[in-house]
C-alpha positions, 0 to 999 in steps of 0.5 A: 214210270210205273203203273202204280205211280199213274194210278196214284196220280189219277186218283190224286187228280180226281180227289185233289187231296193227297190224304184222301188218295192215300186212304183210297189206295191204302197207302201212307200219305208220304208214299203218295207224295213220293210217287207224285214227286217221282213222276214230276221229276221224270216229266220235268214239270210240276203236276200239282200246285197249291193255292192257299189250302186248295190243291189244283192240277197245273196245265201240265197235270191236266194234259198228263191226266188224259195220257195217264188214263190211257196208259192205265186202261192199256195196262189193264187190257194187256193183262186181260188179253195175256190171261185169255180173258175177253171181258172188258174191265175198268171204270166208266165215270159218267156225269149226269143231272139228277133228272137224267139219272132218274128218268132216262138212264135206268134202261141204258144202264141195265142193258150196258151192265148185261154186256159189260158186267165187270165194268164199274159205273161211277156217277158224278153229279153235274148240277150245271152244264158248265160243271159238266164241261169243266169236268170233261175238260179236266178228265174227271168224267169219261162222258157226260149228259148236258142239257143246254142250247146247241153251241159249238165246242172246241175240245169236246165232241157233243151230240144232240140226243133229244129236244126238251120241252119245258113246263111252267108248273104250280100246285092246282091249289094256287089261286093266283091267276097267272096268265102271262110271265108278267103275273109271276112278279109276285110269285115265289120262284123255285129254282135250280142252282145257278148255271142250270140251263132252264133256270137261265132260260126262265130268268132271261125270259122274265128279265126281257119282260121287265119282270124281276121276282123278289121271292126266290128259293134255290135248290140243289135237287129237282126232286126237292123242287117238285115236292115244293111245287106239290106243296104249293110253295111256288112256281117252277120251270122244269123239263116235261119228263120230270113233271109229265106224270104229275100233270096227267094225274092232276097233282100239278097244273101247267101255267102259260109259257108262250115265250120264244126261246132257243131250243133246249137239247139233252146232249151227250159229250166227251173229250175229243182226245178221249180214248174210246174204249169198247165200254165207252163206245157201247155206252154212247151207242146204247144212249143214241139208240135209246134216245132215238127210240123215244 
């Protein structure tokens, strides 16, 4: 089992596309296929399978990916130590919602890069909490930020960082008199994608009151929702950190939101079997420190 094979497998497991993997590694596609087949022969089980045109990891592939990543990291550390280097190298793959990337992560990233300049940071969008959990389970992400209610996890380590406050907002030019959730029946709801925790909270709250608005627009971007609220296109439920400045400066107005809901938290999560490298440990510690100071 060679490190080259493990690196090829790791890339293929992340991209789920042998052609794309070959381009990234500058190999012929036949070389990628041969390396994967060699690994599968040595392990004694298939690591990938095809469902129609889709390539997916088998259960054995999912388990092997975690160990392949550990072996790759260990090999990089061994070379580094042998060369007398003490600066960690490698890649840290982080899953985060757009709101976290925009409003919370910049100071953490700045301090992290000052300590680990040779560690590459890769961000993958986690537009829903379920997507982030799945990618952590599959080993695609090293660590992820999840905005959700607190709930037990079996395979993930999840730490609460801060309780989030939600604001129901609309344009100051909205002339409709919205005094309760029932008044939203004829409003246009500007929603995040299905699976987003605060979309679920809004829809569950409305449904509990027997309110089922017919006019909904779904977005993949919180910033797009903000711009539509500012333009007077509808009503949105968003985290306070996203709209606080606009509210203070009078570009948005807050509507009544007196419903009792389960508290929503921003949480940091990683797989319980994930090898905690020095960069990953430092990133988690910096995140804790930054959120605790808020």
